[in-house]
N, C-alpha and C positions, 0 to 999 in steps of 0.2 A: 400540848403536843403540837409541833409545828408541821411535821411531814409524816406521812404514813406510807410505807412500802407494802404493797400487796403482791404476793407471788402465788400463782395458782397453776394447777396441773392435774392431770388424771393419773390414777393408779388402778390396777386391777382390784376388784372387790376382795379377792383372796389375800392381797398384799396390804390392804388398808391398815390393819392393826400394827403390823411391823413398821410400815412407813411412818405412821403417826408417832410411834414410840421413838423412832430415830429422829424425827423432827423435834419432838419435845426434849430429847437429850441434847441435841445440838443447840436448841434455843436456850436451854438452861445454862449451858456452858458460855454462850455469848452474853447472856444477861449478867452472869457472874463477872466476866471480864470487862464488861462495859456498863458500869452503873448508870442508870438513866434510860437504858434500853428496855422497852416493854415489848415482848413477843408473844404470839399465840398461834395456834393452828386451828383451823375451822374446817368443817365438812359441809359440802353442799347437800341440801335436802330437797327433793328425794334423790336417791341414787347412791349417795355416799361414796362415790368414786372420784369426785373432784374435791381436792383439798386446797386450802388457801392458808398460807403463812402470812402473818401480819407483823410488821416491825414499826415501832414508833419511838421517837426520841423525845423524852421529857424536856421541855424548855427549862425546867428547874434543875436539870442535871448539872453537876459541877464541871464536867469534862466536855471536850469537843466530841461531837458524834462521830462514830466510825463511818467509813464510806459505805453507802448502801450496797454497791456492787460487791465489795469484799464480804459483807455479811451474807449476801445471797449466794455467792460462790462457795463459801465455806459450808453452808447447809446443803446446797445442791450437790456438792461432791459426795456427800454421804448418802444421797438418795438415788443415784443414777440407776441402780438395778430395778427400782420400782416404778420409775416414771414412764408413762405411756405418752409418747409425743414429746412436747417441749414444755419447759417451765416458762410462764409468762410473767413479766414484771410490770407493775404499774405504780407510779409514785404520785401521791395525792397530797394536797395541802388545803387547809381551811380556806373557804371563800372569804374575801375581804368584805 
């Protein structure tokens, strides 16, 4: 994996389960359309109201990776009603 996109944001505790379900559904669709994409959703402990989506592209994938911004925008569009504040994006790559 060459780069990993991290997207984190807060949700209300009462909305957490619905938001996580929406993220998982969106990520499953993305991974099906983009073989080589590995996606996950994490929850910060303690508190459980900060969620983090992760997206990584396998260097062994046969296709060209999709644009990170397009992936984030597609998922973000499904989550607007649950987000408290803003979604934060960070792109990381392995240290040389």
